[in-house]
mmCIF file of the N, C-alpha and C atoms, coordinates in Angstrom:
data_MODEL
# 
_entry.id   MODEL 
# 
loop_
_atom_site.group_PDB 
_atom_site.id 
_atom_site.type_symbol 
_atom_site.label_atom_id 
_atom_site.label_alt_id 
_atom_site.label_comp_id 
_atom_site.label_asym_id 
_atom_site.label_entity_id 
_atom_site.label_seq_id 
_atom_site.pdbx_PDB_ins_code 
_atom_site.Cartn_x 
_atom_site.Cartn_y 
_atom_site.Cartn_z 
_atom_site.occupancy 
_atom_site.B_iso_or_equiv 
_atom_site.pdbx_formal_charge 
_atom_site.auth_seq_id 
_atom_site.auth_comp_id 
_atom_site.auth_asym_id 
_atom_site.auth_atom_id 
_atom_site.pdbx_PDB_model_num 
ATOM 1   N N  . UNK A 1 1  ? 144.426 45.209 56.053 1.00 0.00 ? 1  UNK A N  1 
ATOM 2   C CA . UNK A 1 1  ? 143.075 45.256 55.545 1.00 0.00 ? 1  UNK A CA 1 
ATOM 3   C C  . UNK A 1 1  ? 142.493 43.842 55.561 1.00 0.00 ? 1  UNK A C  1 
ATOM 4   N N  . UNK A 1 2  ? 141.265 43.704 55.985 1.00 0.00 ? 2  UNK A N  1 
ATOM 5   C CA . UNK A 1 2  ? 140.607 42.412 56.068 1.00 0.00 ? 2  UNK A CA 1 
ATOM 6   C C  . UNK A 1 2  ? 139.699 42.196 54.866 1.00 0.00 ? 2  UNK A C  1 
ATOM 7   N N  . UNK A 1 3  ? 139.615 40.944 54.436 1.00 0.00 ? 3  UNK A N  1 
ATOM 8   C CA . UNK A 1 3  ? 138.706 40.597 53.342 1.00 0.00 ? 3  UNK A CA 1 
ATOM 9   C C  . UNK A 1 3  ? 137.347 40.167 53.866 1.00 0.00 ? 3  UNK A C  1 
ATOM 10  N N  . UNK A 1 4  ? 137.186 40.144 55.186 1.00 0.00 ? 4  UNK A N  1 
ATOM 11  C CA . UNK A 1 4  ? 135.923 39.733 55.788 1.00 0.00 ? 4  UNK A CA 1 
ATOM 12  C C  . UNK A 1 4  ? 134.888 40.814 55.558 1.00 0.00 ? 4  UNK A C  1 
ATOM 13  N N  . UNK A 1 5  ? 133.723 40.410 55.059 1.00 0.00 ? 5  UNK A N  1 
ATOM 14  C CA . UNK A 1 5  ? 132.677 41.386 54.802 1.00 0.00 ? 5  UNK A CA 1 
ATOM 15  C C  . UNK A 1 5  ? 131.469 41.189 55.709 1.00 0.00 ? 5  UNK A C  1 
ATOM 16  N N  . UNK A 1 6  ? 131.552 40.222 56.628 1.00 0.00 ? 6  UNK A N  1 
ATOM 17  C CA . UNK A 1 6  ? 130.441 39.984 57.551 1.00 0.00 ? 6  UNK A CA 1 
ATOM 18  C C  . UNK A 1 6  ? 130.393 41.103 58.580 1.00 0.00 ? 6  UNK A C  1 
ATOM 19  N N  . UNK A 1 7  ? 129.196 41.469 59.028 1.00 0.00 ? 7  UNK A N  1 
ATOM 20  C CA . UNK A 1 7  ? 129.096 42.477 60.088 1.00 0.00 ? 7  UNK A CA 1 
ATOM 21  C C  . UNK A 1 7  ? 129.833 41.997 61.334 1.00 0.00 ? 7  UNK A C  1 
ATOM 22  N N  . UNK A 1 8  ? 130.474 42.912 62.063 1.00 0.00 ? 8  UNK A N  1 
ATOM 23  C CA . UNK A 1 8  ? 131.267 42.557 63.238 1.00 0.00 ? 8  UNK A CA 1 
ATOM 24  C C  . UNK A 1 8  ? 130.458 41.772 64.259 1.00 0.00 ? 8  UNK A C  1 
ATOM 25  N N  . UNK A 1 9  ? 129.177 42.034 64.404 1.00 0.00 ? 9  UNK A N  1 
ATOM 26  C CA . UNK A 1 9  ? 128.367 41.339 65.412 1.00 0.00 ? 9  UNK A CA 1 
ATOM 27  C C  . UNK A 1 9  ? 128.183 39.854 65.095 1.00 0.00 ? 9  UNK A C  1 
ATOM 28  N N  . UNK A 1 10 ? 128.435 39.433 63.829 1.00 0.00 ? 10 UNK A N  1 
ATOM 29  C CA . UNK A 1 10 ? 128.269 38.028 63.472 1.00 0.00 ? 10 UNK A CA 1 
ATOM 30  C C  . UNK A 1 10 ? 129.605 37.272 63.441 1.00 0.00 ? 10 UNK A C  1 
ATOM 31  N N  . UNK A 1 11 ? 130.716 37.972 63.720 1.00 0.00 ? 11 UNK A N  1 
ATOM 32  C CA . UNK A 1 11 ? 132.020 37.316 63.721 1.00 0.00 ? 11 UNK A CA 1 
ATOM 33  C C  . UNK A 1 11 ? 132.203 36.530 65.012 1.00 0.00 ? 11 UNK A C  1 
ATOM 34  N N  . UNK A 1 12 ? 133.023 35.476 64.932 1.00 0.00 ? 12 UNK A N  1 
ATOM 35  C CA . UNK A 1 12 ? 133.328 34.677 66.120 1.00 0.00 ? 12 UNK A CA 1 
ATOM 36  C C  . UNK A 1 12 ? 134.149 35.512 67.101 1.00 0.00 ? 12 UNK A C  1 
ATOM 37  N N  . UNK A 1 13 ? 133.943 35.264 68.386 1.00 0.00 ? 13 UNK A N  1 
ATOM 38  C CA . UNK A 1 13 ? 134.678 35.935 69.452 1.00 0.00 ? 13 UNK A CA 1 
ATOM 39  C C  . UNK A 1 13 ? 135.499 34.886 70.196 1.00 0.00 ? 13 UNK A C  1 
ATOM 40  N N  . UNK A 1 14 ? 136.767 35.182 70.452 1.00 0.00 ? 14 UNK A N  1 
ATOM 41  C CA . UNK A 1 14 ? 137.638 34.275 71.191 1.00 0.00 ? 14 UNK A CA 1 
ATOM 42  C C  . UNK A 1 14 ? 137.192 34.208 72.651 1.00 0.00 ? 14 UNK A C  1 
ATOM 43  N N  . UNK A 1 15 ? 137.071 33.001 73.172 1.00 0.00 ? 15 UNK A N  1 
ATOM 44  C CA . UNK A 1 15 ? 136.648 32.825 74.559 1.00 0.00 ? 15 UNK A CA 1 
ATOM 45  C C  . UNK A 1 15 ? 137.775 33.089 75.547 1.00 0.00 ? 15 UNK A C  1 
ATOM 46  N N  . UNK A 1 16 ? 139.007 33.217 75.062 1.00 0.00 ? 16 UNK A N  1 
ATOM 47  C CA . UNK A 1 16 ? 140.146 33.486 75.935 1.00 0.00 ? 16 UNK A CA 1 
ATOM 48  C C  . UNK A 1 16 ? 140.452 34.975 76.045 1.00 0.00 ? 16 UNK A C  1 
ATOM 49  N N  . UNK A 1 17 ? 140.578 35.660 74.896 1.00 0.00 ? 17 UNK A N  1 
ATOM 50  C CA . UNK A 1 17 ? 140.990 37.066 74.919 1.00 0.00 ? 17 UNK A CA 1 
ATOM 51  C C  . UNK A 1 17 ? 139.893 38.032 74.471 1.00 0.00 ? 17 UNK A C  1 
ATOM 52  N N  . UNK A 1 18 ? 138.735 37.512 74.068 1.00 0.00 ? 18 UNK A N  1 
ATOM 53  C CA . UNK A 1 18 ? 137.589 38.300 73.584 1.00 0.00 ? 18 UNK A CA 1 
ATOM 54  C C  . UNK A 1 18 ? 137.881 39.013 72.261 1.00 0.00 ? 18 UNK A C  1 
ATOM 55  N N  . UNK A 1 19 ? 138.946 38.614 71.585 1.00 0.00 ? 19 UNK A N  1 
ATOM 56  C CA . UNK A 1 19 ? 139.254 39.205 70.286 1.00 0.00 ? 19 UNK A CA 1 
ATOM 57  C C  . UNK A 1 19 ? 138.300 38.706 69.211 1.00 0.00 ? 19 UNK A C  1 
ATOM 58  N N  . UNK A 1 20 ? 138.162 39.487 68.136 1.00 0.00 ? 20 UNK A N  1 
ATOM 59  C CA . UNK A 1 20 ? 137.254 39.079 67.053 1.00 0.00 ? 20 UNK A CA 1 
ATOM 60  C C  . UNK A 1 20 ? 137.999 38.698 65.778 1.00 0.00 ? 20 UNK A C  1 
ATOM 61  N N  . UNK A 1 21 ? 139.318 38.545 65.871 1.00 0.00 ? 21 UNK A N  1 
ATOM 62  C CA . UNK A 1 21 ? 140.102 38.083 64.722 1.00 0.00 ? 21 UNK A CA 1 
ATOM 63  C C  . UNK A 1 21 ? 140.240 36.568 64.821 1.00 0.00 ? 21 UNK A C  1 
ATOM 64  N N  . UNK A 1 22 ? 139.148 35.872 64.571 1.00 0.00 ? 22 UNK A N  1 
ATOM 65  C CA . UNK A 1 22 ? 139.073 34.425 64.747 1.00 0.00 ? 22 UNK A CA 1 
ATOM 66  C C  . UNK A 1 22 ? 138.733 33.762 63.414 1.00 0.00 ? 22 UNK A C  1 
ATOM 67  N N  . UNK A 1 23 ? 139.508 32.751 63.070 1.00 0.00 ? 23 UNK A N  1 
ATOM 68  C CA . UNK A 1 23 ? 139.191 31.923 61.916 1.00 0.00 ? 23 UNK A CA 1 
ATOM 69  C C  . UNK A 1 23 ? 138.403 30.732 62.441 1.00 0.00 ? 23 UNK A C  1 
ATOM 70  N N  . UNK A 1 24 ? 137.266 30.465 61.838 1.00 0.00 ? 24 UNK A N  1 
ATOM 71  C CA . UNK A 1 24 ? 136.413 29.376 62.291 1.00 0.00 ? 24 UNK A CA 1 
ATOM 72  C C  . UNK A 1 24 ? 135.942 28.579 61.080 1.00 0.00 ? 24 UNK A C  1 
ATOM 73  N N  . UNK A 1 25 ? 136.198 27.267 61.105 1.00 0.00 ? 25 UNK A N  1 
ATOM 74  C CA . UNK A 1 25 ? 135.783 26.410 59.998 1.00 0.00 ? 25 UNK A CA 1 
ATOM 75  C C  . UNK A 1 25 ? 135.198 25.108 60.543 1.00 0.00 ? 25 UNK A C  1 
ATOM 76  N N  . UNK A 1 26 ? 134.349 24.505 59.757 1.00 0.00 ? 26 UNK A N  1 
ATOM 77  C CA . UNK A 1 26 ? 133.818 23.180 60.066 1.00 0.00 ? 26 UNK A CA 1 
ATOM 78  C C  . UNK A 1 26 ? 134.514 22.202 59.139 1.00 0.00 ? 26 UNK A C  1 
ATOM 79  N N  . UNK A 1 27 ? 134.976 21.081 59.715 1.00 0.00 ? 27 UNK A N  1 
ATOM 80  C CA . UNK A 1 27 ? 135.664 20.088 58.894 1.00 0.00 ? 27 UNK A CA 1 
ATOM 81  C C  . UNK A 1 27 ? 135.170 18.689 59.215 1.00 0.00 ? 27 UNK A C  1 
ATOM 82  N N  . UNK A 1 28 ? 135.299 17.806 58.256 1.00 0.00 ? 28 UNK A N  1 
ATOM 83  C CA . UNK A 1 28 ? 134.956 16.408 58.451 1.00 0.00 ? 28 UNK A CA 1 
ATOM 84  C C  . UNK A 1 28 ? 136.258 15.637 58.637 1.00 0.00 ? 28 UNK A C  1 
ATOM 85  N N  . UNK A 1 29 ? 136.371 14.942 59.758 1.00 0.00 ? 29 UNK A N  1 
ATOM 86  C CA . UNK A 1 29 ? 137.582 14.195 60.071 1.00 0.00 ? 29 UNK A CA 1 
ATOM 87  C C  . UNK A 1 29 ? 137.550 12.821 59.417 1.00 0.00 ? 29 UNK A C  1 
ATOM 88  N N  . UNK A 1 30 ? 138.660 12.112 59.481 1.00 0.00 ? 30 UNK A N  1 
ATOM 89  C CA . UNK A 1 30 ? 138.798 10.814 58.833 1.00 0.00 ? 30 UNK A CA 1 
ATOM 90  C C  . UNK A 1 30 ? 137.742 9.817  59.280 1.00 0.00 ? 30 UNK A C  1 
ATOM 91  N N  . UNK A 1 31 ? 137.327 9.893  60.553 1.00 0.00 ? 31 UNK A N  1 
ATOM 92  C CA . UNK A 1 31 ? 136.314 8.958  61.044 1.00 0.00 ? 31 UNK A CA 1 
ATOM 93  C C  . UNK A 1 31 ? 134.895 9.328  60.610 1.00 0.00 ? 31 UNK A C  1 
ATOM 94  N N  . UNK A 1 32 ? 134.766 10.402 59.824 1.00 0.00 ? 32 UNK A N  1 
ATOM 95  C CA . UNK A 1 32 ? 133.465 10.817 59.308 1.00 0.00 ? 32 UNK A CA 1 
ATOM 96  C C  . UNK A 1 32 ? 132.740 11.821 60.185 1.00 0.00 ? 32 UNK A C  1 
ATOM 97  N N  . UNK A 1 33 ? 133.289 12.141 61.347 1.00 0.00 ? 33 UNK A N  1 
ATOM 98  C CA . UNK A 1 33 ? 132.621 13.090 62.238 1.00 0.00 ? 33 UNK A CA 1 
ATOM 99  C C  . UNK A 1 33 ? 132.930 14.526 61.826 1.00 0.00 ? 33 UNK A C  1 
ATOM 100 N N  . UNK A 1 34 ? 131.976 15.399 62.096 1.00 0.00 ? 34 UNK A N  1 
ATOM 101 C CA . UNK A 1 34 ? 132.102 16.812 61.784 1.00 0.00 ? 34 UNK A CA 1 
ATOM 102 C C  . UNK A 1 34 ? 132.507 17.572 63.049 1.00 0.00 ? 34 UNK A C  1 
ATOM 103 N N  . UNK A 1 35 ? 133.555 18.398 62.947 1.00 0.00 ? 35 UNK A N  1 
ATOM 104 C CA . UNK A 1 35 ? 134.003 19.205 64.084 1.00 0.00 ? 35 UNK A CA 1 
ATOM 105 C C  . UNK A 1 35 ? 134.176 20.652 63.646 1.00 0.00 ? 35 UNK A C  1 
ATOM 106 N N  . UNK A 1 36 ? 134.058 21.547 64.595 1.00 0.00 ? 36 UNK A N  1 
ATOM 107 C CA . UNK A 1 36 ? 134.279 22.966 64.352 1.00 0.00 ? 36 UNK A CA 1 
ATOM 108 C C  . UNK A 1 36 ? 135.639 23.341 64.937 1.00 0.00 ? 36 UNK A C  1 
ATOM 109 N N  . UNK A 1 37 ? 136.471 23.975 64.129 1.00 0.00 ? 37 UNK A N  1 
ATOM 110 C CA . UNK A 1 37 ? 137.802 24.412 64.544 1.00 0.00 ? 37 UNK A CA 1 
ATOM 111 C C  . UNK A 1 37 ? 137.800 25.929 64.600 1.00 0.00 ? 37 UNK A C  1 
ATOM 112 N N  . UNK A 1 38 ? 138.397 26.495 65.645 1.00 0.00 ? 38 UNK A N  1 
ATOM 113 C CA . UNK A 1 38 ? 138.537 27.943 65.756 1.00 0.00 ? 38 UNK A CA 1 
ATOM 114 C C  . UNK A 1 38 ? 139.966 28.271 66.157 1.00 0.00 ? 38 UNK A C  1 
ATOM 115 N N  . UNK A 1 39 ? 140.512 29.314 65.551 1.00 0.00 ? 39 UNK A N  1 
ATOM 116 C CA . UNK A 1 39 ? 141.869 29.764 65.842 1.00 0.00 ? 39 UNK A CA 1 
ATOM 117 C C  . UNK A 1 39 ? 141.854 31.282 65.971 1.00 0.00 ? 39 UNK A C  1 
ATOM 118 N N  . UNK A 1 40 ? 142.342 31.778 67.117 1.00 0.00 ? 40 UNK A N  1 
ATOM 119 C CA . UNK A 1 40 ? 142.379 33.221 67.373 1.00 0.00 ? 40 UNK A CA 1 
ATOM 120 C C  . UNK A 1 40 ? 143.706 33.783 66.887 1.00 0.00 ? 40 UNK A C  1 
ATOM 121 N N  . UNK A 1 41 ? 143.645 34.844 66.105 1.00 0.00 ? 41 UNK A N  1 
ATOM 122 C CA . UNK A 1 41 ? 144.859 35.472 65.591 1.00 0.00 ? 41 UNK A CA 1 
ATOM 123 C C  . UNK A 1 41 ? 145.499 36.371 66.645 1.00 0.00 ? 41 UNK A C  1 
ATOM 124 N N  . UNK A 1 42 ? 144.747 36.710 67.683 1.00 0.00 ? 42 UNK A N  1 
ATOM 125 C CA . UNK A 1 42 ? 145.276 37.566 68.740 1.00 0.00 ? 42 UNK A CA 1 
ATOM 126 C C  . UNK A 1 42 ? 146.099 36.803 69.755 1.00 0.00 ? 42 UNK A C  1 
ATOM 127 N N  . UNK A 1 43 ? 145.510 35.800 70.373 1.00 0.00 ? 43 UNK A N  1 
ATOM 128 C CA . UNK A 1 43 ? 146.200 35.052 71.443 1.00 0.00 ? 43 UNK A CA 1 
ATOM 129 C C  . UNK A 1 43 ? 146.668 33.668 70.993 1.00 0.00 ? 43 UNK A C  1 
ATOM 130 N N  . UNK A 1 44 ? 146.356 33.314 69.745 1.00 0.00 ? 44 UNK A N  1 
ATOM 131 C CA . UNK A 1 44 ? 146.756 32.034 69.147 1.00 0.00 ? 44 UNK A CA 1 
ATOM 132 C C  . UNK A 1 44 ? 146.100 30.815 69.784 1.00 0.00 ? 44 UNK A C  1 
ATOM 133 N N  . UNK A 1 45 ? 145.001 30.993 70.487 1.00 0.00 ? 45 UNK A N  1 
ATOM 134 C CA . UNK A 1 45 ? 144.266 29.862 71.056 1.00 0.00 ? 45 UNK A CA 1 
ATOM 135 C C  . UNK A 1 45 ? 143.593 29.092 69.925 1.00 0.00 ? 45 UNK A C  1 
ATOM 136 N N  . UNK A 1 46 ? 143.666 27.777 70.001 1.00 0.00 ? 46 UNK A N  1 
ATOM 137 C CA . UNK A 1 46 ? 142.992 26.908 69.030 1.00 0.00 ? 46 UNK A CA 1 
ATOM 138 C C  . UNK A 1 46 ? 142.049 25.991 69.781 1.00 0.00 ? 46 UNK A C  1 
ATOM 139 N N  . UNK A 1 47 ? 140.876 25.761 69.215 1.00 0.00 ? 47 UNK A N  1 
ATOM 140 C CA . UNK A 1 47 ? 139.923 24.890 69.888 1.00 0.00 ? 47 UNK A CA 1 
ATOM 141 C C  . UNK A 1 47 ? 139.120 24.111 68.857 1.00 0.00 ? 47 UNK A C  1 
ATOM 142 N N  . UNK A 1 48 ? 138.620 22.959 69.300 1.00 0.00 ? 48 UNK A N  1 
ATOM 143 C CA . UNK A 1 48 ? 137.774 22.106 68.483 1.00 0.00 ? 48 UNK A CA 1 
ATOM 144 C C  . UNK A 1 48 ? 136.531 21.803 69.289 1.00 0.00 ? 48 UNK A C  1 
ATOM 145 N N  . UNK A 1 49 ? 135.380 21.833 68.636 1.00 0.00 ? 49 UNK A N  1 
ATOM 146 C CA . UNK A 1 49 ? 134.129 21.469 69.283 1.00 0.00 ? 49 UNK A CA 1 
ATOM 147 C C  . UNK A 1 49 ? 133.347 20.544 68.370 1.00 0.00 ? 49 UNK A C  1 
ATOM 148 N N  . UNK A 1 50 ? 132.494 19.743 68.992 1.00 0.00 ? 50 UNK A N  1 
ATOM 149 C CA . UNK A 1 50 ? 131.619 18.843 68.240 1.00 0.00 ? 50 UNK A CA 1 
ATOM 150 C C  . UNK A 1 50 ? 130.282 18.863 68.944 1.00 0.00 ? 50 UNK A C  1 
ATOM 151 N N  . UNK A 1 51 ? 129.262 19.291 68.236 1.00 0.00 ? 51 UNK A N  1 
ATOM 152 C CA . UNK A 1 51 ? 127.933 19.376 68.832 1.00 0.00 ? 51 UNK A CA 1 
ATOM 153 C C  . UNK A 1 51 ? 127.891 20.316 70.031 1.00 0.00 ? 51 UNK A C  1 
ATOM 154 N N  . UNK A 1 52 ? 128.712 21.365 70.010 1.00 0.00 ? 52 UNK A N  1 
ATOM 155 C CA . UNK A 1 52 ? 128.743 22.319 71.101 1.00 0.00 ? 52 UNK A CA 1 
ATOM 156 C C  . UNK A 1 52 ? 129.610 21.908 72.287 1.00 0.00 ? 52 UNK A C  1 
ATOM 157 N N  . UNK A 1 53 ? 130.209 20.726 72.224 1.00 0.00 ? 53 UNK A N  1 
ATOM 158 C CA . UNK A 1 53 ? 131.058 20.239 73.319 1.00 0.00 ? 53 UNK A CA 1 
ATOM 159 C C  . UNK A 1 53 ? 132.528 20.356 72.923 1.00 0.00 ? 53 UNK A C  1 
ATOM 160 N N  . UNK A 1 54 ? 133.354 20.831 73.843 1.00 0.00 ? 54 UNK A N  1 
ATOM 161 C CA . UNK A 1 54 ? 134.789 20.987 73.582 1.00 0.00 ? 54 UNK A CA 1 
ATOM 162 C C  . UNK A 1 54 ? 135.460 19.631 73.424 1.00 0.00 ? 54 UNK A C  1 
ATOM 163 N N  . UNK A 1 55 ? 136.399 19.553 72.490 1.00 0.00 ? 55 UNK A N  1 
ATOM 164 C CA . UNK A 1 55 ? 137.202 18.347 72.286 1.00 0.00 ? 55 UNK A CA 1 
ATOM 165 C C  . UNK A 1 55 ? 138.652 18.681 72.590 1.00 0.00 ? 55 UNK A C  1 
ATOM 166 N N  . UNK A 1 56 ? 139.359 17.789 73.273 1.00 0.00 ? 56 UNK A N  1 
ATOM 167 C CA . UNK A 1 56 ? 140.782 18.018 73.487 1.00 0.00 ? 56 UNK A CA 1 
ATOM 168 C C  . UNK A 1 56 ? 141.544 17.541 72.252 1.00 0.00 ? 56 UNK A C  1 
ATOM 169 N N  . UNK A 1 57 ? 142.777 18.004 72.126 1.00 0.00 ? 57 UNK A N  1 
ATOM 170 C CA . UNK A 1 57 ? 143.571 17.692 70.935 1.00 0.00 ? 57 UNK A CA 1 
ATOM 171 C C  . UNK A 1 57 ? 143.790 16.198 70.764 1.00 0.00 ? 57 UNK A C  1 
ATOM 172 N N  . UNK A 1 58 ? 143.948 15.466 71.856 1.00 0.00 ? 58 UNK A N  1 
ATOM 173 C CA . UNK A 1 58 ? 144.166 14.016 71.760 1.00 0.00 ? 58 UNK A CA 1 
ATOM 174 C C  . UNK A 1 58 ? 142.969 13.338 71.096 1.00 0.00 ? 58 UNK A C  1 
ATOM 175 N N  . UNK A 1 59 ? 141.775 13.751 71.448 1.00 0.00 ? 59 UNK A N  1 
ATOM 176 C CA . UNK A 1 59 ? 140.557 13.194 70.845 1.00 0.00 ? 59 UNK A CA 1 
ATOM 177 C C  . UNK A 1 59 ? 140.485 13.529 69.365 1.00 0.00 ? 59 UNK A C  1 
ATOM 178 N N  . UNK A 1 60 ? 140.806 14.761 69.014 1.00 0.00 ? 60 UNK A N  1 
ATOM 179 C CA . UNK A 1 60 ? 140.779 15.181 67.614 1.00 0.00 ? 60 UNK A CA 1 
ATOM 180 C C  . UNK A 1 60 ? 141.784 14.361 66.796 1.00 0.00 ? 60 UNK A C  1 
ATOM 181 N N  . UNK A 1 61 ? 142.972 14.150 67.346 1.00 0.00 ? 61 UNK A N  1 
ATOM 182 C CA . UNK A 1 61 ? 143.989 13.386 66.617 1.00 0.00 ? 61 UNK A CA 1 
ATOM 183 C C  . UNK A 1 61 ? 143.568 11.935 66.395 1.00 0.00 ? 61 UNK A C  1 
ATOM 184 N N  . UNK A 1 62 ? 142.907 11.318 67.371 1.00 0.00 ? 62 UNK A N  1 
ATOM 185 C CA . UNK A 1 62 ? 142.408 9.948  67.204 1.00 0.00 ? 62 UNK A CA 1 
ATOM 186 C C  . UNK A 1 62 ? 141.350 9.916  66.109 1.00 0.00 ? 62 UNK A C  1 
ATOM 187 N N  . UNK A 1 63 ? 140.438 10.898 66.118 1.00 0.00 ? 63 UNK A N  1 
ATOM 188 C CA . UNK A 1 63 ? 139.374 10.947 65.119 1.00 0.00 ? 63 UNK A CA 1 
ATOM 189 C C  . UNK A 1 63 ? 139.918 11.210 63.711 1.00 0.00 ? 63 UNK A C  1 
ATOM 190 N N  . UNK A 1 64 ? 141.064 11.909 63.624 1.00 0.00 ? 64 UNK A N  1 
ATOM 191 C CA . UNK A 1 64 ? 141.626 12.285 62.329 1.00 0.00 ? 64 UNK A CA 1 
ATOM 192 C C  . UNK A 1 64 ? 142.663 11.301 61.804 1.00 0.00 ? 64 UNK A C  1 
ATOM 193 N N  . UNK A 1 65 ? 143.003 10.305 62.605 1.00 0.00 ? 65 UNK A N  1 
ATOM 194 C CA . UNK A 1 65 ? 144.046 9.356  62.245 1.00 0.00 ? 65 UNK A CA 1 
ATOM 195 C C  . UNK A 1 65 ? 143.606 8.469  61.071 1.00 0.00 ? 65 UNK A C  1 
ATOM 196 N N  . UNK A 1 66 ? 144.520 8.316  60.117 1.00 0.00 ? 66 UNK A N  1 
ATOM 197 C CA . UNK A 1 66 ? 144.273 7.407  58.998 1.00 0.00 ? 66 UNK A CA 1 
ATOM 198 C C  . UNK A 1 66 ? 144.646 6.012  59.433 1.00 0.00 ? 66 UNK A C  1 
ATOM 199 N N  . UNK A 1 67 ? 143.828 5.057  59.121 1.00 0.00 ? 67 UNK A N  1 
ATOM 200 C CA . UNK A 1 67 ? 144.083 3.674  59.466 1.00 0.00 ? 67 UNK A CA 1 
ATOM 201 C C  . UNK A 1 67 ? 144.637 2.943  58.251 1.00 0.00 ? 67 UNK A C  1 
ATOM 202 N N  . UNK A 1 68 ? 145.729 2.217  58.476 1.00 0.00 ? 68 UNK A N  1 
ATOM 203 C CA . UNK A 1 68 ? 146.340 1.456  57.388 1.00 0.00 ? 68 UNK A CA 1 
ATOM 204 C C  . UNK A 1 68 ? 145.485 0.240  57.066 1.00 0.00 ? 68 UNK A C  1 
ATOM 205 N N  . UNK A 1 69 ? 145.365 -0.036 55.792 1.00 0.00 ? 69 UNK A N  1 
ATOM 206 C CA . UNK A 1 69 ? 144.648 -1.212 55.348 1.00 0.00 ? 69 UNK A CA 1 
ATOM 207 C C  . UNK A 1 69 ? 145.649 -2.352 55.262 1.00 0.00 ? 69 UNK A C  1 
ATOM 208 N N  . UNK A 1 70 ? 145.363 -3.429 55.947 1.00 0.00 ? 70 UNK A N  1 
ATOM 209 C CA . UNK A 1 70 ? 146.302 -4.564 55.983 1.00 0.00 ? 70 UNK A CA 1 
ATOM 210 C C  . UNK A 1 70 ? 146.166 -5.439 54.782 1.00 0.00 ? 70 UNK A C  1 
# 
């Protein structure tokens, strides 16, 4: 049973498998930038976007890295 109460037409759709069991959140990374994260429960695809542009994991990790204070 799902706790989602949004109409199915407004749910995120996976771009890989077209499934609608997608978790989608917006987060602020350590560098202050806002990114959208999506994870498909069907095919397990994960993606990050910023301003509608896809980000690769290496870019996300650099943006999320904590910098040590010397």
